[in-house]
PANUDREN-382217 format. One record per residue (C-alpha): residue in three letters; y, z, x. Coordinates in steps of 0.25 Angstrom, whole numbers, padded with zeros to 4 digits, always signed. Layout:
residues N
<atom rest="ALA" y="Y" z="Z" x="X"/>
...
***
This chain:
residues 192
<atom rest="UNK" y="-0168" z="+0296" x="+0088"/>
<atom rest="UNK" y="-0170" z="+0306" x="+0077"/>
<atom rest="UNK" y="-0157" z="+0304" x="+0072"/>
<atom rest="UNK" y="-0159" z="+0289" x="+0071"/>
<atom rest="UNK" y="-0166" z="+0281" x="+0060"/>
<atom rest="UNK" y="-0170" z="+0266" x="+0060"/>
<atom rest="UNK" y="-0161" z="+0258" x="+0051"/>
<atom rest="UNK" y="-0165" z="+0244" x="+0055"/>
<atom rest="UNK" y="-0176" z="+0236" x="+0062"/>
<atom rest="UNK" y="-0176" z="+0221" x="+0065"/>
<atom rest="UNK" y="-0185" z="+0212" x="+0073"/>
<atom rest="UNK" y="-0181" z="+0201" x="+0082"/>
<atom rest="UNK" y="-0185" z="+0187" x="+0076"/>
<atom rest="UNK" y="-0194" z="+0179" x="+0084"/>
<atom rest="UNK" y="-0200" z="+0165" x="+0082"/>
<atom rest="UNK" y="-0215" z="+0165" x="+0080"/>
<atom rest="UNK" y="-0222" z="+0163" x="+0093"/>
<atom rest="UNK" y="-0230" z="+0151" x="+0088"/>
<atom rest="UNK" y="-0226" z="+0137" x="+0091"/>
<atom rest="UNK" y="-0228" z="+0125" x="+0081"/>
<atom rest="UNK" y="-0228" z="+0134" x="+0068"/>
<atom rest="UNK" y="-0225" z="+0127" x="+0055"/>
<atom rest="UNK" y="-0211" z="+0131" x="+0051"/>
<atom rest="UNK" y="-0216" z="+0137" x="+0038"/>
<atom rest="UNK" y="-0227" z="+0146" x="+0044"/>
<atom rest="UNK" y="-0228" z="+0159" x="+0037"/>
<atom rest="UNK" y="-0225" z="+0171" x="+0046"/>
<atom rest="UNK" y="-0230" z="+0185" x="+0041"/>
<atom rest="UNK" y="-0220" z="+0195" x="+0047"/>
<atom rest="UNK" y="-0228" z="+0208" x="+0047"/>
<atom rest="UNK" y="-0220" z="+0221" x="+0047"/>
<atom rest="UNK" y="-0225" z="+0235" x="+0049"/>
<atom rest="UNK" y="-0223" z="+0238" x="+0034"/>
<atom rest="UNK" y="-0230" z="+0225" x="+0029"/>
<atom rest="UNK" y="-0241" z="+0226" x="+0019"/>
<atom rest="UNK" y="-0253" z="+0219" x="+0025"/>
<atom rest="UNK" y="-0258" z="+0215" x="+0010"/>
<atom rest="UNK" y="-0244" z="+0208" x="+0007"/>
<atom rest="UNK" y="-0244" z="+0201" x="+0021"/>
<atom rest="UNK" y="-0258" z="+0196" x="+0019"/>
<atom rest="UNK" y="-0256" z="+0191" x="+0004"/>
<atom rest="UNK" y="-0244" z="+0183" x="+0008"/>
<atom rest="UNK" y="-0251" z="+0177" x="+0021"/>
<atom rest="UNK" y="-0264" z="+0174" x="+0014"/>
<atom rest="UNK" y="-0256" z="+0167" x="+0003"/>
<atom rest="UNK" y="-0249" z="+0159" x="+0013"/>
<atom rest="UNK" y="-0261" z="+0154" x="+0020"/>
<atom rest="UNK" y="-0271" z="+0152" x="+0008"/>
<atom rest="UNK" y="-0262" z="+0149" x="-0004"/>
<atom rest="UNK" y="-0251" z="+0141" x="+0004"/>
<atom rest="UNK" y="-0260" z="+0135" x="+0014"/>
<atom rest="UNK" y="-0252" z="+0139" x="+0026"/>
<atom rest="UNK" y="-0259" z="+0135" x="+0039"/>
<atom rest="UNK" y="-0252" z="+0146" x="+0048"/>
<atom rest="UNK" y="-0246" z="+0160" x="+0047"/>
<atom rest="UNK" y="-0240" z="+0170" x="+0057"/>
<atom rest="UNK" y="-0241" z="+0185" x="+0056"/>
<atom rest="UNK" y="-0230" z="+0192" x="+0064"/>
<atom rest="UNK" y="-0227" z="+0207" x="+0066"/>
<atom rest="UNK" y="-0221" z="+0216" x="+0077"/>
<atom rest="UNK" y="-0222" z="+0231" x="+0080"/>
<atom rest="UNK" y="-0230" z="+0239" x="+0071"/>
<atom rest="UNK" y="-0233" z="+0227" x="+0062"/>
<atom rest="UNK" y="-0242" z="+0220" x="+0073"/>
<atom rest="UNK" y="-0255" z="+0227" x="+0069"/>
<atom rest="UNK" y="-0252" z="+0223" x="+0054"/>
<atom rest="UNK" y="-0249" z="+0209" x="+0058"/>
<atom rest="UNK" y="-0263" z="+0208" x="+0065"/>
<atom rest="UNK" y="-0269" z="+0214" x="+0053"/>
<atom rest="UNK" y="-0264" z="+0203" x="+0044"/>
<atom rest="UNK" y="-0268" z="+0192" x="+0053"/>
<atom rest="UNK" y="-0282" z="+0197" x="+0054"/>
<atom rest="UNK" y="-0283" z="+0199" x="+0039"/>
<atom rest="UNK" y="-0278" z="+0184" x="+0037"/>
<atom rest="UNK" y="-0288" z="+0179" x="+0048"/>
<atom rest="UNK" y="-0300" z="+0186" x="+0041"/>
<atom rest="UNK" y="-0296" z="+0181" x="+0027"/>
<atom rest="UNK" y="-0293" z="+0167" x="+0030"/>
<atom rest="UNK" y="-0301" z="+0164" x="+0043"/>
<atom rest="UNK" y="-0300" z="+0153" x="+0052"/>
<atom rest="UNK" y="-0286" z="+0156" x="+0057"/>
<atom rest="UNK" y="-0281" z="+0153" x="+0071"/>
<atom rest="UNK" y="-0273" z="+0164" x="+0077"/>
<atom rest="UNK" y="-0262" z="+0165" x="+0087"/>
<atom rest="UNK" y="-0256" z="+0179" x="+0091"/>
<atom rest="UNK" y="-0243" z="+0181" x="+0098"/>
<atom rest="UNK" y="-0238" z="+0195" x="+0103"/>
<atom rest="UNK" y="-0224" z="+0197" x="+0108"/>
<atom rest="UNK" y="-0213" z="+0207" x="+0107"/>
<atom rest="UNK" y="-0202" z="+0208" x="+0097"/>
<atom rest="UNK" y="-0189" z="+0215" x="+0097"/>
<atom rest="UNK" y="-0186" z="+0225" x="+0086"/>
<atom rest="UNK" y="-0172" z="+0230" x="+0084"/>
<atom rest="UNK" y="-0171" z="+0244" x="+0077"/>
<atom rest="UNK" y="-0158" z="+0250" x="+0073"/>
<atom rest="UNK" y="-0157" z="+0265" x="+0072"/>
<atom rest="UNK" y="-0146" z="+0273" x="+0065"/>
<atom rest="UNK" y="-0141" z="+0287" x="+0069"/>
<atom rest="UNK" y="-0143" z="+0297" x="+0057"/>
<atom rest="UNK" y="-0134" z="+0307" x="+0064"/>
<atom rest="UNK" y="-0122" z="+0300" x="+0068"/>
<atom rest="UNK" y="-0110" z="+0307" x="+0075"/>
<atom rest="UNK" y="-0099" z="+0312" x="+0065"/>
<atom rest="UNK" y="-0088" z="+0301" x="+0065"/>
<atom rest="UNK" y="-0096" z="+0292" x="+0074"/>
<atom rest="UNK" y="-0102" z="+0279" x="+0072"/>
<atom rest="UNK" y="-0116" z="+0277" x="+0066"/>
<atom rest="UNK" y="-0125" z="+0276" x="+0078"/>
<atom rest="UNK" y="-0136" z="+0265" x="+0078"/>
<atom rest="UNK" y="-0147" z="+0263" x="+0088"/>
<atom rest="UNK" y="-0153" z="+0249" x="+0091"/>
<atom rest="UNK" y="-0167" z="+0249" x="+0097"/>
<atom rest="UNK" y="-0174" z="+0236" x="+0102"/>
<atom rest="UNK" y="-0189" z="+0237" x="+0102"/>
<atom rest="UNK" y="-0199" z="+0227" x="+0107"/>
<atom rest="UNK" y="-0211" z="+0227" x="+0098"/>
<atom rest="UNK" y="-0224" z="+0219" x="+0099"/>
<atom rest="UNK" y="-0225" z="+0208" x="+0089"/>
<atom rest="UNK" y="-0236" z="+0199" x="+0085"/>
<atom rest="UNK" y="-0237" z="+0185" x="+0079"/>
<atom rest="UNK" y="-0250" z="+0179" x="+0074"/>
<atom rest="UNK" y="-0252" z="+0165" x="+0069"/>
<atom rest="UNK" y="-0263" z="+0162" x="+0060"/>
<atom rest="UNK" y="-0267" z="+0147" x="+0058"/>
<atom rest="UNK" y="-0277" z="+0139" x="+0050"/>
<atom rest="UNK" y="-0275" z="+0128" x="+0060"/>
<atom rest="UNK" y="-0280" z="+0129" x="+0074"/>
<atom rest="UNK" y="-0270" z="+0134" x="+0084"/>
<atom rest="UNK" y="-0270" z="+0132" x="+0100"/>
<atom rest="UNK" y="-0281" z="+0141" x="+0105"/>
<atom rest="UNK" y="-0274" z="+0141" x="+0119"/>
<atom rest="UNK" y="-0262" z="+0148" x="+0115"/>
<atom rest="UNK" y="-0261" z="+0163" x="+0118"/>
<atom rest="UNK" y="-0265" z="+0172" x="+0106"/>
<atom rest="UNK" y="-0274" z="+0162" x="+0099"/>
<atom rest="UNK" y="-0286" z="+0167" x="+0091"/>
<atom rest="UNK" y="-0296" z="+0157" x="+0085"/>
<atom rest="UNK" y="-0301" z="+0159" x="+0070"/>
<atom rest="UNK" y="-0313" z="+0168" x="+0069"/>
<atom rest="UNK" y="-0326" z="+0161" x="+0066"/>
<atom rest="UNK" y="-0329" z="+0161" x="+0051"/>
<atom rest="UNK" y="-0342" z="+0168" x="+0046"/>
<atom rest="UNK" y="-0350" z="+0163" x="+0034"/>
<atom rest="UNK" y="-0349" z="+0172" x="+0022"/>
<atom rest="UNK" y="-0360" z="+0182" x="+0022"/>
<atom rest="UNK" y="-0362" z="+0180" x="+0037"/>
<atom rest="UNK" y="-0363" z="+0194" x="+0044"/>
<atom rest="UNK" y="-0359" z="+0193" x="+0059"/>
<atom rest="UNK" y="-0359" z="+0208" x="+0061"/>
<atom rest="UNK" y="-0373" z="+0212" x="+0056"/>
<atom rest="UNK" y="-0367" z="+0222" x="+0046"/>
<atom rest="UNK" y="-0361" z="+0221" x="+0033"/>
<atom rest="UNK" y="-0347" z="+0227" x="+0036"/>
<atom rest="UNK" y="-0337" z="+0218" x="+0030"/>
<atom rest="UNK" y="-0326" z="+0213" x="+0039"/>
<atom rest="UNK" y="-0332" z="+0216" x="+0053"/>
<atom rest="UNK" y="-0333" z="+0205" x="+0063"/>
<atom rest="UNK" y="-0342" z="+0212" x="+0072"/>
<atom rest="UNK" y="-0352" z="+0224" x="+0071"/>
<atom rest="UNK" y="-0346" z="+0237" x="+0075"/>
<atom rest="UNK" y="-0351" z="+0243" x="+0088"/>
<atom rest="UNK" y="-0360" z="+0255" x="+0088"/>
<atom rest="UNK" y="-0353" z="+0268" x="+0088"/>
<atom rest="UNK" y="-0350" z="+0275" x="+0101"/>
<atom rest="UNK" y="-0359" z="+0286" x="+0105"/>
<atom rest="UNK" y="-0348" z="+0296" x="+0108"/>
<atom rest="UNK" y="-0342" z="+0294" x="+0094"/>
<atom rest="UNK" y="-0356" z="+0298" x="+0087"/>
<atom rest="UNK" y="-0357" z="+0312" x="+0082"/>
<atom rest="UNK" y="-0363" z="+0321" x="+0092"/>
<atom rest="UNK" y="-0372" z="+0333" x="+0091"/>
<atom rest="UNK" y="-0364" z="+0346" x="+0094"/>
<atom rest="UNK" y="-0370" z="+0358" x="+0100"/>
<atom rest="UNK" y="-0364" z="+0371" x="+0095"/>
<atom rest="UNK" y="-0368" z="+0384" x="+0101"/>
<atom rest="UNK" y="-0363" z="+0397" x="+0095"/>
<atom rest="UNK" y="-0364" z="+0409" x="+0104"/>
<atom rest="UNK" y="-0365" z="+0424" x="+0100"/>
<atom rest="UNK" y="-0357" z="+0425" x="+0087"/>
<atom rest="UNK" y="-0351" z="+0437" x="+0082"/>
<atom rest="UNK" y="-0360" z="+0437" x="+0070"/>
<atom rest="UNK" y="-0372" z="+0438" x="+0079"/>
<atom rest="UNK" y="-0378" z="+0424" x="+0076"/>
<atom rest="UNK" y="-0382" z="+0421" x="+0090"/>
<atom rest="UNK" y="-0382" z="+0408" x="+0097"/>
<atom rest="UNK" y="-0384" z="+0395" x="+0089"/>
<atom rest="UNK" y="-0385" z="+0381" x="+0094"/>
<atom rest="UNK" y="-0385" z="+0369" x="+0085"/>
<atom rest="UNK" y="-0381" z="+0355" x="+0083"/>
<atom rest="UNK" y="-0370" z="+0350" x="+0074"/>
<atom rest="UNK" y="-0367" z="+0335" x="+0071"/>
<atom rest="UNK" y="-0353" z="+0332" x="+0075"/>
***
């Protein structure tokens, strides 16, 4: 494979896995190289300025985590959104071209079919069927200034657990035996 380079990648087109979506629903197709800031600016404008009731985020392969990040940001900023998550596999087609073709021979291409994980997340201002697989109700809203965690750490939903004992610094015993300089034996404690 060292003589091959990827020249083209294409994804299998699949319908959204949510029944009864309006035909003009906005689908945010998140790619590996997408900038979260750009995605969120567009999505927030659709939901706040244009008054959309539903939006779908989708991504596959390495874009799955970025897709989830966008959804969590939107849920935190807007609040009160119902969510349905669907996970599936998508076929990605990669075309690789030989960089060292045989002299007087045809150019050699290699086609690779990959099944990669894919996620589709529907966010809705309107209630969704709570019995469908992947449903998450909106998080309860907290009043402004209400502090549920008992600390002033912004953005945390629950207090952090106490640190594990084995991760705390330990006292280290150091013993130096007869050194060539004649300093003798020393025992001390050092903080690690």
